[in-house]
VOVEXNU-212952 format. One record per atom (N, C-alpha, C): x negated, z, y negated. Coordinates in steps of 0.2 Angstrom, whole numbers, plus 5000, padded with zeros to 4 digits. Atoms other than C-alpha are relative to their C-alpha. Example, Ala and Ser with C-alpha at 12.3 -4.5 7.8 and 13.67 -1.06 7.14 Angstrom:
<pts>
499650005006;493850395022;499650004994;500449995006;493250365005;500450034995;
</pts>
This chain:
<pts>
500650025004;559251205079;500150024993;500049995007;558851275062;499949944996;500150065005;558851165047;499550034994;500449985006;557651165032;500349974994;499750015007;558351175014;499449994995;500550015004;557151085003;500150034993;499949975007;557951154987;499750075000;500249935000;557551334992;499350005004;500650004996;555951285003;500150055005;499849954995;556751385017;500449975006;499650024994;557551375034;500650045000;499349965000;559351425037;500349995006;499550004994;560551465051;500649964998;499450055001;561851325053;500650045000;499449964999;563151455058;500250044994;499949965006;563051585044;499849984993;500350035007;562051485031;499650054997;500549965003;560851625028;499349975000;500650035001;559151565022;499450055001;500649964998;557451625028;499349964999;500650035001;555651595023;499649985006;500350014993;555151615041;500449975005;499650044995;555751485054;500250055006;499949964994;555651615068;500650054998;499549955002;556851735058;500749955000;499450045001;558051585055;500249985008;499950014993;557951545074;500450065003;499749944997;558351725079;500750014997;499350005003;559851725067;500549955003;499650054997;560551565074;500150025007;499949984993;560351625092;500550065000;499549955000;561251785088;500749984998;499350025002;562651705078;500349965005;499750054995;562951575092;500250045006;499949964994;562851705106;500650064998;499649945002;563851855097;500649984995;499550025004;564951755085;500050064994;500149955006;564351885071;499350004998;500749995003;562851925060;499750075003;500349944998;561552045065;499650034994;500249975007;561152165050;499250015000;500749995000;559352195056;499649934999;500350075001;559052005055;500249984993;499750035006;560151965040;499650044994;500349965006;559252105029;499449964998;500650045002;557751985029;500149934997;499850075003;558751835022;499850004993;500150015007;558351765005;500550034996;499449985003;560051805000;500050084999;500149925000;559851995005;499450024995;500649985004;558152004997;500149994993;499850015007;558751934981;500550054997;499549955003;560152054979;499750074999;500449935001;558952204982;499549994994;500550015005;557752134969;500349984993;499750025006;559052074957;499949924998;500150075001;558451894958;500549955003;499550044997;559551744961;499749945004;500350054995;558351634970;499350025002;
</pts>
């Protein structure tokens, strides 16, 4: 089950700790991580961390 991080106002995968604004993406991420013991780049590219790196923002 994904968790909600109030400080970022986002959901996150408990396994890889990536944050998502969309709960469905966080659930897909967590399902992938738990099944494959790895990250899926097509899901992870939508994380807040990945988006902030592309835009140069820190949050």
